[in-house]
KOLTI-966614 format. One record per residue (C-alpha): residue number from 1; y, z negated, x. Coordinates in steps of 0.2 Angstrom, whole numbers, plus 2048, in hexadecimal, padded with zeros to 3 digits. Layout:
  nr  yy  zz  xx
 NUM   Y   Z   X
...
***
This chain:
  nr  yy  zz  xx
   1 A42 AAE 84D
   2 A3D AB2 83B
   3 A39 AA0 838
   4 A4A A9B 83F
   5 A52 AA7 833
   6 A49 AA0 824
   7 A4E A8E 82A
   8 A60 A93 82A
   9 A5F A9B 819
  10 A58 A8C 810
  11 A5E A7D 81A
  12 A6E A7C 810
  13 A65 A78 800
  14 A5D A69 808
  15 A6E A61 80C
  16 A73 A52 801
  17 A82 A55 7F6
  18 A93 A4E 7FC
  19 AA3 A47 7F4
  20 AAF A56 7F0
  21 AC1 A59 7EE
  22 AC7 A65 7E1
  23 AD8 A6D 7E0
  24 AE2 A7C 7DD
  25 AEE A86 7E9
  26 AFD A8F 7E1
  27 B0D A97 7E6
  28 B1E A95 7DD
  29 B26 AA6 7DA
  30 B38 AAA 7DA
  31 B38 AA9 7C7
  32 B32 A97 7C9
  33 B21 A9C 7C2
  34 B11 A93 7C9
  35 B04 AA0 7CE
  36 AF3 A9D 7D6
  37 AEF AA3 7E7
  38 ADD AAA 7E8
  39 AD5 AAC 7F9
  40 ADF A9E 802
  41 AD6 A94 810
  42 AD3 A82 80E
  43 ACB A78 81C
  44 ACA A67 824
  45 AD3 A66 835
  46 AC9 A68 844
  47 AB9 A6B 83A
  48 AAF A7A 835
  49 AAF A75 822
  50 ABA A80 818
  51 ABC A88 807
  52 AC5 A97 7FF
  53 ACE A97 7EF
  54 AC7 AA1 7E0
  55 AD0 AAD 7D5
  56 AD9 A9E 7CC
  57 ADE A96 7DD
  58 AD1 A89 7DB
  59 AC6 A81 7E8
  60 ABA A74 7EB
  61 AB6 A6C 7FD
  62 AAA A5E 802
  63 AB3 A4E 808
  64 AAE A40 814
  65 AB9 A31 818
  66 ABC A37 82A
  67 AC5 A47 823
  68 AD7 A43 822
  69 AE0 A53 824
  70 ADE A62 818
  71 AE5 A73 81F
  72 AEA A81 812
  73 AEE A92 819
  74 AF1 AA3 812
  75 AF7 AB3 81A
  76 B0A AB5 817
  77 B0C AA2 813
  78 B10 A93 81D
  79 B01 A89 822
  80 B01 A77 81B
  81 AF8 A67 820
  82 AF5 A5B 812
  83 AF1 A48 816
  84 AE2 A42 80D
  85 ADD A30 80B
  86 AD2 A30 7FC
  87 AC9 A3E 7F2
  88 AD5 A44 7E4
  89 ADA A54 7DB
  90 AE6 A5E 7E5
  91 AF3 A6A 7DF
  92 AFD A72 7ED
  93 B0A A80 7EE
  94 B0C A8B 7FE
  95 B1C A93 802
  96 B1E AA5 808
  97 B23 AA6 81A
  98 B33 AB0 815
  99 B39 AA1 80C
 100 B38 A96 81C
 101 B46 A91 827
 102 B44 A96 83A
 103 B39 A8A 843
 104 B32 A88 854
 105 B1F A84 856
 106 B19 A7D 866
 107 B06 A7F 869
 108 AF9 A84 876
 109 AEF A93 870
 110 ADD A95 876
 111 ADB AA4 882
 112 AC9 AA6 87C
 113 AC1 A9E 86C
 114 AB1 A9E 862
 115 AB1 A9D 850
 116 AA7 A8E 848
 117 AA8 A97 837
 118 AA2 AA9 839
 119 A90 AAE 837
 120 A90 AB9 846
 121 A92 AB3 858
 122 AA3 AB9 85D
 123 AAF AB5 86B
 124 AC1 AB8 869
 125 ACB ABC 879
 126 ADE ABC 877
 127 AEB AC5 882
 128 AED AB4 88B
 129 ADC AB5 892
 130 ADF AC7 897
 131 AEE AC2 8A1
 132 AE3 AB6 8AC
 133 ADF AC5 8B7
 134 AE6 AD6 8BB
 135 ADD ADE 8AC
 136 AE5 AEF 8B0
 137 AD8 AF7 8A4
 138 ACB AF2 898
 139 ABD AF3 8A5
 140 AC6 AE5 8AE
 141 AC9 ADA 89F
 142 AB8 AD1 8A0
 143 ABA AC9 8B1
 144 ABD AB8 8A9
 145 AB0 AB9 89C
 146 A9E AB3 89F
 147 A97 ABD 891
 148 A9A ACE 899
 149 A93 AD4 8A9
 150 A9E ADF 8B4
 151 A98 AE9 8C3
 152 A9C AFA 8CB
 153 A91 B09 8C5
 154 A90 B11 8D7
 155 A97 B10 8E8
 156 AA4 B1E 8E7
 157 AAD B20 8D6
 158 AB3 B0E 8D4
 159 AAD B0E 8C2
 160 AA9 AFD 8BB
 161 A9B AFB 8AE
 162 A98 AED 8A2
 163 A89 AE5 89B
 164 A85 AD9 88D
 165 A75 AD0 88B
 166 A6F ADA 89A
 167 A71 AEB 892
 168 A7E AF8 898
 169 A8D AFE 88E
 170 A84 B0C 884
 171 A7B AFE 87B
 172 A8B AF6 876
 173 A96 AFC 868
 174 AA8 AFD 870
 175 AB5 AFF 863
 176 AC8 AFF 862
 177 ACE AF7 852
 178 ABC AFA 84C
 179 ABC B0C 84F
 180 AAE B12 85C
 181 AB7 B18 86B
 182 AAD B17 87B
 183 A9D B21 878
 184 A96 B32 87D
 185 AA0 B3A 88A
 186 AAB B2B 88D
 187 A9D B1F 891
 188 A9F B20 8A4
 189 AB2 B1E 8A6
 190 AB8 B1A 895
 191 ABB B08 898
 192 AC9 B0D 8A5
 193 AD2 B17 898
 194 AD9 B08 88E
 195 AE7 AFF 898
 196 AE6 AEC 897
 197 AF8 AEA 891
 198 AF3 AF4 881
 199 AE6 AE7 87C
 200 AEC ADA 870
 201 ADB AD1 86F
 202 AC8 AD4 871
 203 ABA ACE 866
 204 AA9 ACD 86E
 205 A9A ACD 862
 206 A89 AC9 869
 207 A7A AD0 861
 208 A79 ADF 855
 209 A8A AE1 84D
 210 A8F AE5 83B
 211 A88 AF3 832
 212 A9A AF8 82D
 213 A9D AFE 83E
 214 A8E B0A 840
 215 A7C B0A 845
 216 A7D B0B 858
 217 A81 AF9 85D
 218 A72 AF1 866
 219 A78 AE4 872
 220 A88 AE0 869
 221 A9A AE6 866
 222 AAA AE5 870
 223 AB9 AE8 865
 224 ACB AE9 86C
 225 ADA AE6 861
 226 AE9 AF0 867
 227 AFB AEA 868
 228 B05 AEE 858
 229 B16 AF5 857
 230 B1C AE7 84B
 231 B16 AD9 856
 232 B17 AE0 867
 233 B27 ADE 871
 234 B35 AEA 86F
 235 B34 AED 882
 236 B26 AE9 88D
 237 B24 AEE 8A0
 238 B16 AEA 8AB
 239 B16 AEF 8BD
 240 B07 AEC 8C9
 241 B03 AF0 8DB
 242 AF4 AEC 8E6
 243 AF0 AEB 8F8
 244 AE5 AFA 8F6
 245 AF5 B03 8F2
 246 AF0 B05 8E0
 247 B00 B06 8D5
 248 B01 B04 8C2
 249 B0F B04 8B5
 250 B0F B00 8A2
 251 B1E B02 896
 252 B1E AFE 884
 253 B2C B03 878
 254 B2B AFD 866
 255 B38 B00 859
 256 B39 AFE 846
 257 B3D B0F 83E
 258 B3F B09 82C
 259 B3B AFA 821
 260 B29 AFF 821
 261 B26 B0A 830
 262 B26 B04 842
 263 B20 B0E 852
 264 B1C B0A 864
 265 B1B B15 873
 266 B0F B0F 880
 267 B0F B17 892
 268 B03 B13 8A0
 269 B01 B1B 8B1
 270 AF7 B16 8C0
 271 AF4 B1E 8D1
 272 AEB B1B 8E1
 273 AED B26 8F0
 274 AE7 B1C 8FF
 275 AD6 B20 907
 276 ACC B11 90C
 277 ABC B10 916
 278 ABA AFD 91A
 279 AA7 AFF 91E
 280 AA9 B0E 929
 281 A9C B19 920
 282 AA8 B28 91F
 283 AAA B26 90C
 284 AB8 B20 902
 285 AB5 B0E 8FC
 286 ABE B12 8EC
 287 AC5 B23 8E5
 288 AD7 B29 8E6
 289 ADD B2C 8D4
 290 AEB B2E 8C7
 291 AEB B2B 8B5
 292 AF8 B2E 8A7
 293 AF5 B26 897
 294 B01 B28 888
 295 AFF B20 876
 296 B0B B22 867
 297 B07 B15 85A
 298 B0E B15 848
 299 B0C B06 83C
 300 B10 B07 829
 301 B11 AF6 820
 302 B15 AF4 80D
 303 B0F AE2 809
 304 B16 AE4 7F7
 305 B0A AF2 7F3
 306 AFC AEC 7FF
 307 AFC AFA 80B
 308 AFB AFA 81E
 309 AF7 B09 829
 310 AF6 B0D 83C
 311 AF7 B1E 843
 312 AF3 B21 856
 313 AF6 B30 861
 314 AEF B2E 873
 315 AEF B3A 882
 316 AE6 B37 892
 317 AE6 B40 8A3
 318 ADB B38 8B0
 319 AD5 B3F 8C1
 320 ACB B38 8CF
 321 AC6 B3E 8E0
 322 AB9 B35 8EB
 323 AAD B39 8F9
 324 AAE B3A 90C
 325 ABF B37 914
 326 AC0 B48 91B
 327 ABC B51 90A
 328 ACA B5D 904
 329 AC7 B64 8F3
 330 AD1 B73 8F6
 331 AC6 B77 905
 332 AB6 B6F 902
 333 AB2 B6F 8EF
 334 AA0 B72 8EB
 335 A9C B76 8FE
 336 A92 B6D 90B
 337 AA1 B6B 917
 338 AA4 B59 911
 339 A9D B4F 902
 340 AAA B4D 8F4
 341 AAD B4A 8E2
 342 ABA B4D 8D5
 343 ABA B47 8C3
 344 AC8 B4D 8B7
 345 AC9 B47 8A6
 346 AD5 B4C 897
 347 AD3 B43 887
 348 ADC B44 876
 349 ADA B36 869
 350 AE1 B36 857
 351 ADD B28 84B
 352 AE3 B22 83A
 353 ADF B11 833
 354 AE5 B0C 821
 355 AE2 AFD 816
 356 AE6 AF9 805
 357 AE5 AE7 7FD
 358 AE7 AE5 7EB
 359 AF7 ADA 7E9
 360 AF0 AD3 7D8
 361 ADE AD2 7DE
 362 AE0 ACD 7F1
 363 ACD ACC 7F4
 364 ACB ADF 7F0
 365 AD0 AEB 7FE
 366 ACC AFC 803
 367 ACC B02 816
 368 ACC B13 81D
 369 AC9 B18 82F
 370 AC9 B29 837
 371 ACA B2E 849
 372 AC8 B3F 853
 373 AC6 B40 866
 374 AC4 B4E 872
 375 ABE B49 883
 376 ABD B56 891
 377 AB6 B52 8A2
 378 AB5 B5E 8B1
 379 AAC B57 8C0
 380 AA1 B5A 8CF
 381 A98 B4E 8DB
 382 A94 B57 8EB
 383 A8B B66 8E6
 384 A87 B60 8D4
 385 A92 B65 8C6
 386 A94 B5C 8B6
 387 AA0 B61 8A8
 388 AA0 B5B 896
 389 AAB B5E 887
 390 AA8 B51 879
 391 AB1 B53 868
 392 AAF B45 85C
 393 AB4 B41 84A
 394 AB1 B30 842
 395 AB5 B2B 82F
 396 AB1 B1B 827
 397 AB6 B14 816
 398 AB4 B02 812
 399 AB6 AF8 801
 400 AB7 AE5 801
 401 AB5 ADA 7F2
 402 AAD ACA 7EC
 403 A9F AC6 7DF
 404 AA3 AB8 7D3
 405 AAD AAE 7DF
 406 AB3 AAE 7F1
 407 AA3 AA7 7F8
 408 A9B AB8 7F5
 409 AA3 AC6 7FE
 410 A9D AD8 800
 411 AA2 AE7 80A
 412 A9C AF9 806
 413 AA0 B0A 80B
 414 A9C B1B 812
 415 A9E B22 824
 416 A9D B33 82D
 417 A9B B37 83F
 418 A9C B48 848
 419 A99 B4B 85B
 420 A98 B5B 864
 421 A93 B5C 876
 422 A94 B6A 882
 423 A8E B66 893
 424 A8C B6F 8A4
 425 A7E B65 8AD
 426 A7C B6C 8BF
 427 A7A B7F 8BA
 428 A73 B7C 8A8
 429 A7D B7D 898
 430 A78 B71 88B
 431 A80 B70 87A
 432 A7C B65 86B
 433 A84 B5F 85B
 434 A81 B4E 852
 435 A87 B49 841
 436 A83 B3B 835
 437 A87 B35 824
 438 A84 B23 820
 439 A87 B16 812
 440 A87 B03 815
 441 A87 AF3 80B
 442 A8B AE1 813
 443 A8A AD1 809
 444 A92 AC1 80F
 445 A8E AB0 808
 446 A98 AA1 80D
 447 A95 A90 804
 448 AA6 A8B 80C
 449 A9E A7C 814
 450 A8F A7E 820
 451 A87 A8F 81D
 452 A8C AA1 81F
 453 A81 AB0 81E
 454 A86 AC3 821
 455 A78 ACF 81D
 456 A7B AE2 81E
 457 A71 AF2 81D
 458 A76 B04 81F
 459 A6D B14 81C
 460 A71 B24 827
 461 A6D B36 827
 462 A6E B3D 838
 463 A6A B4F 83D
 464 A61 B4A 84C
 465 A5B B38 849
 466 A56 B3B 837
 467 A58 B2F 829
 468 A57 B1D 82D
 469 A5B B0B 827
 470 A65 AFE 832
 471 A64 AEC 82C
 472 A6E ADE 835
 473 A6F ACC 831
 474 A7A ABD 838
 475 A79 AAB 832
 476 A82 A9C 836
 477 A7E A8A 832
 478 A88 A7A 836
 479 A7C A6B 838
 480 A8A A5F 83C
 481 A9D A5E 841
 482 AA3 A6B 84E
 483 A93 A75 84F
 484 A8D A86 84B
 485 A7A A8B 84B
 486 A79 A9E 84A
 487 A6B AAB 849
 488 A6B ABD 847
 489 A60 ACD 847
 490 A63 ADF 846
 491 A5E AF1 84A
 492 A67 AFE 853
 493 A64 B10 856
 494 A6C B1D 861
 495 A6A B2E 86A
 496 A6D B2C 87D
 497 A79 B38 885
 498 A6F B36 895
 499 A7A B3F 8A1
 500 A8B B39 89B
 501 A85 B27 89B
 502 A7D B29 8AD
 503 A8A B33 8B6
 504 A87 B29 8C6
 505 A77 B33 8C9
 506 A80 B43 8CD
 507 A87 B3A 8DD
 508 A75 B3A 8E4
 509 A69 B46 8EB
 510 A5C B42 8DD
 511 A54 B50 8D3
 512 A58 B4E 8C0
 513 A48 B4E 8B5
 514 A46 B4C 8A2
 515 A35 B46 89C
 516 A2D B4C 8AD
 517 A34 B5E 8B0
 518 A38 B65 89E
 519 A43 B74 8A0
 520 A55 B71 89A
 521 A56 B80 890
 522 A47 B7B 885
 523 A4E B6A 881
 524 A53 B67 86F
 525 A5E B5A 866
 526 A63 B4C 872
 527 A5B B53 882
 528 A4A B54 879
 529 A49 B41 87A
 530 A45 B35 86B
 531 A53 B2A 865
 532 A55 B18 86C
 533 A50 B0B 860
 534 A51 AF8 863
 535 A51 AE7 85A
 536 A5C AD9 85F
 537 A59 AC7 85B
 538 A64 AB8 860
 539 A67 AA6 85D
 540 A76 A9D 863
 541 A7D A8B 862
 542 A8F A85 864
 543 A94 A73 865
 544 AA5 A6C 866
 545 AA8 A5B 86D
 546 AB5 A4F 875
 547 AB2 A4B 887
 548 ABD A3D 88F
 549 AC9 A40 880
 550 ACB A53 883
 551 AC3 A61 879
 552 AB3 A6A 87F
 553 AA6 A75 879
 554 A95 A7B 87F
 555 A8B A8B 879
 556 A79 A8F 87B
 557 A74 AA2 878
 558 A64 AAA 878
 559 A62 ABD 874
 560 A53 AC9 875
 561 A54 ADC 873
 562 A43 AE5 870
 563 A43 AF7 872
 564 A38 B01 866
 565 A3D B10 870
 566 A48 B12 87F
 567 A4E B21 88A
 568 A48 B1A 89A
 569 A53 B1E 8A9
 570 A47 B1E 8B7
 571 A4E B1C 8C9
 572 A3D B16 8D0
 573 A3A B26 8DA
 574 A48 B27 8E7
 575 A47 B3A 8E7
 576 A4A B3C 8D4
 577 A51 B35 8C4
 578 A45 B37 8B5
 579 A4A B35 8A3
 580 A3C B32 896
 581 A37 B29 887
 582 A31 B17 888
 583 A1E B16 888
 584 A1B B03 888
 585 A25 AF3 887
 586 A38 AF2 88B
 587 A42 AE2 887
 588 A51 AD8 88C
 589 A52 AC5 88B
 590 A63 ABC 88E
 591 A66 AAA 88F
 592 A78 AA3 891
 593 A7F A91 891
 594 A92 A90 892
 595 A9D A80 893
 596 AB0 A80 88F
 597 ABA A71 892
 598 ACC A6C 891
 599 ACC A60 8A0
 600 ADE A5A 89D
 601 AEE A62 896
 602 AF0 A73 89C
 603 AE0 A73 8A7
 604 AD0 A7D 8A0
 605 ABF A7F 8A7
 606 AB2 A8C 8A2
 607 AA1 A8D 8AA
 608 A91 A96 8A6
 609 A80 A9A 8AB
 610 A76 AAA 8A6
 611 A64 AAF 8A8
 612 A5D AC0 8A5
 613 A4B AC6 8A3
 614 A4B AD9 8A1
 615 A3B AE3 8A2
 616 A37 AF5 89F
 617 A27 AFF 8A0
 618 A2A B0D 8AC
 619 A1E B1B 8B1
 620 A1A B11 8C1
 621 A18 B01 8B8
 622 A21 AF2 8AF
 623 A30 AED 8B9
 624 A3F AE2 8B7
 625 A50 AEB 8B5
 626 A57 AF0 8C6
 627 A68 AEA 8CC
 628 A69 ADD 8BF
 629 A69 ACB 8C5
 630 A5E ABF 8BC
 631 A6A AB0 8BF
 632 A7C AB0 8BE
 633 A89 AA2 8C0
 634 A9B AA3 8B9
 635 AAA A97 8BB
 636 ABC A98 8B6
 637 ACA A8C 8B7
 638 ADB A8E 8B1
 639 AEB A83 8B1
 640 AFC A84 8AA
 641 B0A A78 8AE
 642 B13 A70 8A0
 643 B1C A7C 895
 644 B2F A7D 892
 645 B34 A85 881
 646 B21 A89 87F
 647 B20 A92 890
 648 B16 A8D 89F
 649 B1F A8D 8AF
 650 B10 A90 8BA
 651 AFE A97 8B6
 652 AEF A96 8C1
 653 ADF A9F 8BF
 654 ACF A9F 8CA
 655 ABF AA8 8C5
 656 AAE AA7 8CF
 657 A9F AB2 8CC
 658 A8E AAF 8D4
 659 A80 ABC 8D2
 660 A6E AB9 8D7
 661 A63 AC6 8E0
 662 A60 AD6 8D8
 663 A52 AE2 8D9
 664 A54 AF3 8E1
 665 A4B B02 8DB
 666 A3D B08 8E6
 667 A42 B11 8F6
 668 A31 B0F 8FF
 669 A2E B22 8FF
 670 A3E B25 909
 671 A3F B26 91C
 672 A40 B14 923
 673 A52 B15 927
 674 A56 B19 915
 675 A4B B0B 90E
 676 A52 AFB 905
 677 A4B AEA 903
 678 A43 AE5 8F2
 679 A52 ADA 8ED
 680 A64 AD9 8F1
 681 A6D ACA 8F8
 682 A76 ABE 8ED
 683 A89 AC1 8EA
 684 A97 AB5 8E6
 685 AA9 ABB 8E3
 686 AB9 AB1 8E0
 687 AC9 AB7 8D7
 688 AD9 AAE 8D5
 689 AEA AB1 8CD
 690 AFB AA8 8CC
 691 B08 AAC 8BF
 692 B1A AA5 8BF
 693 B23 AA6 8AE
 694 B36 AA6 8B1
 695 B3A AA9 89F
 696 B34 AB0 88E
 697 B39 AC1 895
 698 B33 AC1 8A7
 699 B24 ABB 8B2
 700 B1C AC0 8C2
 701 B0A ABF 8C7
 702 B00 ABF 8D8
 703 AED AC0 8D9
 704 ADE AC4 8E4
 705 ACD ACC 8E0
 706 ABE AC7 8EA
 707 AC9 ABC 8F5
 708 ABA AB6 8FF
 709 AB8 AC9 905
 710 AA6 ACB 900
 711 AA0 ADD 903
 712 A90 AE7 901
 713 A8C AEF 912
 714 A86 B01 912
 715 A87 B03 8FF
 716 A84 B16 900
 717 A72 B1B 905
 718 A72 B2A 911
 719 A85 B2A 914
 720 A81 B32 924
 721 A79 B41 91C
 722 A81 B43 90B
 723 A79 B54 907
 724 A68 B4E 90D
 725 A59 B48 902
 726 A5D B35 903
 727 A6F B35 8FE
 728 A72 B28 8F0
 729 A82 B1E 8EA
 730 A7A B14 8DC
 731 A73 B05 8E6
 732 A82 AFA 8E3
 733 A80 AE8 8DF
 734 A91 AE0 8E5
 735 AA3 AE4 8EB
 736 AA6 AF2 8F7
 737 AB8 AF2 8FC
 738 ABA ADF 8FF
 739 AC9 AD5 8FC
 740 AD7 ADC 8F2
 741 AE8 AD4 8EE
 742 AF5 AD9 8E1
 743 B06 AD4 8D9
 744 B0F AD9 8CA
 745 B1D AD5 8BD
 746 B1E AD4 8AA
 747 B2F AD7 8A1
 748 B31 AD6 88F
 749 B3E AD6 881
 750 B39 AD0 870
***
C-alpha cells in the first residue's frame, strides 16, 4: 500500500506537458466596472479536467483537440458553456443569478453519483434515491445502496443495524451536517431517530474520514444533509401505511420570517399497535411502538456580508414494547409471568452551525459548529435492566484559506468534546466522563488536472485515551479520461461503549463478563478496557465509459482494516458474552465491484458484488466474523416514463439482495434441541415500489418489501423457555416477518 501511495504522489511529475488555454473570469458590476472572480470553477464538459481561478480571476487549463466545451461556474452566478475550436486566450464575464430572467431548465439529475475530482472516495445520494423505497427513517435509507449492509440486530426489537467494509456502525462516523450524532447511547436505535423526509442528501465516504470531523472514524463516514427552510417546500405532507398496520405521518412547514431569517417546523409521528406472530413461536415478530419527533430549524442568510447560520431544536419521544404475545407490562414487568421488554427513550438536541465567507477574499472562511444532546433511555429485557443517561457537548471551529493560489488549500481548527454517561447495567451503576481537546490541520493540493491530494493530521488530549496523533491521507490520480484512481490510509481511535453498542445481549440469558470476570465496581475509565485503535487502507478505481451509446461506470474497491487493539465481543460460549482486549490479530478485508449503467433513457441499472474476509482472534481461536456473509450480490433497476414539464409520470424501482451463508457462533455446549448448524442458509430478498406523479404538488406510491416472503424459521433460540439457560434472540441472519406491503402519498406546495 505504501508503494502505491508513493506512485500516486510522483506519477503526475512524469506526465508530458500539454497545450494549455489561459484566460480570466470576471463580473460586470452595477457600476459597469470589471472585477475579477477568484475561486470560479473552469472545466471541460464530461471530463475530470478542471481549474479554479486565482485571486486575479485568472486560470490555466490543459487543452486537447477533442475538448470543445468549456464550462464556467461560480456560486451565485449563471453557469456558462463556452465553445472552443482552437486554443486561445479567453476573457469571459459571468452574470449574477439575480440579473437573469426566469428560465426553465429540463435535465435528469443522477439519484446517486461519484466524484471524479475529489481525493476521497465519496458517494453522493440525493433525495431522489431515497424516494426509491419507503425510507421512513435513516436506518431504512440504504436498501438501494450496495456500499452499506443492512440487517436486523436481533429477533425482537426490529432494530436495523448497518455495516460498512464489514464493520458495524460504532466504527462508522455518522454525522448530521458534519456534526457527530449517532454515538454512545444512541448507537443501538439512533438511526431510527432521523425521519427519511428530513434528509436532503447523504454522503458516504469509504475509509478513514477527514481529521476535521474527529478521530473516531475507522471504516468511513456517513453524513446526512438535512432539508433547509429556504429550499424546502413551504408545505410538505407525507402519509404512509403498511400491511403490518404501521402508520407514519410527516409534515414540513417552512416560512420566510424576514429578508434574512427563515424557519421550518418539521413534525414526524409513527405508530404500530398490531401484535404479529407469523412463525408461531409465541413472541412478537416486531415490536409495538410509537414515536413523536419534532424539529424547529432556523436559517439566517446574509450573502452581502458573507454570513450563513443554522439553529436546530429537536425533541424525540420513542417507546417500544416487545416480547411474548401475552406479556402485559402493567402486570408482568420484571417478573417471570411472561417474557417482555420495554424501551423508552427521550432525547433533546440543540445545535448551532455558522459560517462566514470574506466577501472580498472568498477563499477565506470561518466555520463554527456546536451541539448539545441529552439522551435518556429506560429499558428492561425480561429480568435484565438497562438504563442510560448520556449528555454530550461538541464544539468545532474551522478556518479555511489558500496558500499562494487555489491549488493549495488548508483547513485548520480546534475541537472539544464532552460526554457524561450514567448507566444502570442489571443491578450495577456505572458512571464515567470523557472529554477531549484537539487541534487539526488538513492540506489539499489540486493540480487542477489529474492529481488531488488531501493530507491531514490532528492531535488530541483525551482524559481516558491520553494524548495521541491521528494522520489521514487521501489521493486521487486521473490516468486517462473519465477515470479516478484513489488510495487512502488513516488511523482511528475510540473508546467502546460496550453495553450501549450491544444492547441485544440483554435479550438473552447469557452472563455478561468483562475481561473474564472482573467485578464491575472495580472498573475504571471505559469499563477497564483499552481503547480501540485501527488503521484503514484502501484503493479504489472508478472508470466511466459509453456502452451502446449510453453512459456507464464501473468501480473497483478494496479496503483493509487492521486493528492494533479491539474490544472483542465474544459470543462463542453460548452461556456468556465476554468483552476483552484483543490478544492477537483482527482485520477486515472488503472487496466490491459495482456497475452503473443507463440502459436507455429513463432506465438505470446498478449491480454489485461484495466479498468479505473478516477474522478475529478470540480466546477460543482465530475465527471469521459471525453472521456476516462472505459473499453478497446486489441489483437495482429503476425506470421513469418520459417527463412532462420535468416530471416523470410513473417511476418503477426494484431491488434484489442475495446474502451468502453466514457463520453462527458456537452452540455445541447447548442441549441438542438448542444447537444450531455451523452456517446459515443463503438469503435472497426482493423489494419493489411504484410511484405515480400526478403533478408537481401530488404523488402516490405503492411498494412491497421482501415480496418473495423469505423468512427465517425459529429466529429465537429457546423461545419455549425464555427464562431458561438457552434463551437467545441474537441469531438473526434474515427477515423474520415475511412480506410487507405499503402505500403512501406526498403533497407539497412550493
